[in-house]
C-alpha positions, 0 to 999 in steps of 0.5 A, spaced: 455 513 011 453 507 015 453 512 021 448 517 017 444 511 016 443 509 023 442 516 025 436 516 020 433 510 023 434 512 030 430 519 028 425 515 025 424 510 031 423 517 035 418 519 030 414 513 030 414 512 038 412 520 038 406 518 033 404 512 037 404 516 044 400 521 041 395 515 039 395 512 045 394 519 049 388 521 044 385 514 045 385 514 053 382 521 053 377 519 048 375 513 053 375 517 059 371 522 055 366 516 054 366 513 061 365 520 064 359 521 059 356 515 061 357 516 069 354 523 068 348 520 064 347 515 070 348 521 075 343 525 071 338 520 071 339 519 079 338 526 080 331 526 076 329 520 080 330 523 087 325 529 086 320 524 083 320 519 089 320 525 094 313 528 090 310 521 091 312 521 098 309 528 099 303 525 095 302 519 100 303 524 106 297 528 103 293 522 102 294 520 109 292 527 111 286 526 107 284 519 110 285 522 117 280 528 115 275 523 112 276 519 118 274 525 122 268 526 117 266 519 118 266 520 126 262 526 125 257 522 120 256 517 125 254 522 131 249 524 126 246 517 125 246 516 132 242 522 133 237 520 127 237 513 130 235 516 137 229 520 133 227 513 129 227 510 136 222 515 139 218 514 133 218 507 134 216 508 141 211 512 139 208 506 135 207 502 141 214 499 141 217 500 148 225 500 146 227 505 152 223 504 158 226 509 164 225 510 171 219 515 173 221 522 171 217 525 177 216 521 184 214 527 188 207 528 188 204 535 188 197 536 191 193 531 192 194 527 185 198 521 187 202 517 182 202 509 185 208 505 185 206 500 189 200 498 195 201 500 202 206 494 204 201 492 209 200 485 206 205 480 202 201 482 195 205 482 188 202 485 182 204 483 175 203 488 169 205 487 162 205 493 158 205 495 150 201 489 148 197 486 146 201 482 141 199 476 136 204 471 138 207 472 145 201 475 149 197 468 148 204 464 151 204 469 157 196 468 158 197 460 158 203 461 163 198 465 167 193 460 167 197 454 169 199 458 175 192 461 176 195 468 176 191 474 175 195 480 172 194 487 169 195 488 162 196 496 160 195 496 153 197 501 147 190 503 143 193 502 136 196 495 138 189 493 141 185 495 135 190 491 131 189 485 135 182 485 138 181 478 139 187 477 143 185 483 147 178 480 148 182 473 150 186 477 156 179 480 158 176 473 158 181 469 162 180 474 168 185 479 167 185 486 168 186 491 162 189 498 163 190 504 159 197 505 156 195 511 151 194 510 144 201 510 141 206 511 146 208 518 145 212 521 151 206 525 154 211 531 157 213 533 150 206 533 146 200 538 147 194 538 152 190 536 146 194 530 144 195 528 151 187 528 152 187 524 145 192 519 147 188 517 153 181 518 150 182 514 144 184 508 147 178 509 152 173 509 147 176 503 144 175 499 150 168 501 152 166 499 144 169 492 146 167 491 153 162 496 154 166 499 160 174 501 162 178 500 168 180 507 170 187 506 171 193 509 167 200 508 166 204 513 162 209 511 157 216 511 160 212 512 167 213 520 165 209 525 167 209 533 169 204 536 174 200 538 168 200 531 166 197 529 172 192 534 173 189 532 166 189 525 167 186 526 174 181 530 171 179 524 166 178 520 172 184 515 172 189 513 177 196 514 175 200 507 176 207 506 175 211 501 178 216 499 184 220 493 180 223 494 174 225 487 170 228 491 164 226 486 160 225 492 154 232 492 154 233 485 152 235 483 159 237 476 160 232 472 165 238 471 170 239 478 171 231 479 171 231 475 177 236 479 180 232 485 179 226 482 182 229 479 188 233 486 190 226 490 189 220 486 191 217 488 197 210 487 200 205 491 195 210 491 189 208 492 182 212 489 177 213 492 170 214 487 164 212 487 157 208 483 152 210 487 146 216 490 142 222 486 140 221 479 139 227 477 143 225 481 149 218 478 149 221 471 149 226 473 155 220 475 159 216 468 156 222 464 158 223 467 165 216 468 167 215 461 170 221 462 174 219 468 177 212 466 179 215 460 182 220 464 186 215 470 188 210 464 191 216 461 195 217 468 198 209 467 201 206 472 196 199 472 193 198 475 186 193 480 185 191 485 180 193 493 180 186 495 182 186 490 188 193 492 190 191 499 191 185 497 194 
């Protein structure tokens, strides 16, 4: 009996251990399944994030390409604006503001019509010339400086500026300076019609005759630019064509020091010196500030100042 009882206990223990084993295995399986599910979710999330990041990177690249395209378009727009600015400058010059004075376009003379750049060089003479005025504030300052040195100069006036500043125009004449014709509105003669060229010259001439009863027949083409047919027209109207041999480049905002370098390099007996008394305020201020220094140096070199008509005669 006792042996049977122990056998039953042993079988029961085996059965109990088997049941516990089943529970342990099941629990581990469930726990593993739970962990596997969590990891899968994380992996799935990671997989979803990768394309999103890639798409954002692609979008950024596309934006960079768009930025490059925009940048190129901006450059092209800048070129267009530069072209427009050139047109604006041309228009500004046509109004008498000389922003772009250049070397004479034609230095070889055809036929008997001569462009005068200087005197004959036999005497130490120099002529100061001032273009584009008169102007209401800085022109009088130039006149005062010339008075201090008892120097007579030639003013090539733009008609529409002279019409706006008649009192200054009269003051130039009253102080003994010479007044020449520099067209009515500073248009580039080679690019306008013959009738327009004639109007540019004669309209200023009429103004000078109305104010003074006469005019001096010397003409400086805007920018010093003339073609053969322009020379013929100007000559037919009774004018001498006068350009220059010394360019101070004051119209470009050149410093006083650099202006003096140009004068020292270019001045020779019979020299005609180009300056301006209207235009950009800074430009004319440099001219005003440098003029006494220039006059002193030229006198030290033994030159006598005369008007354009005197230097050509």
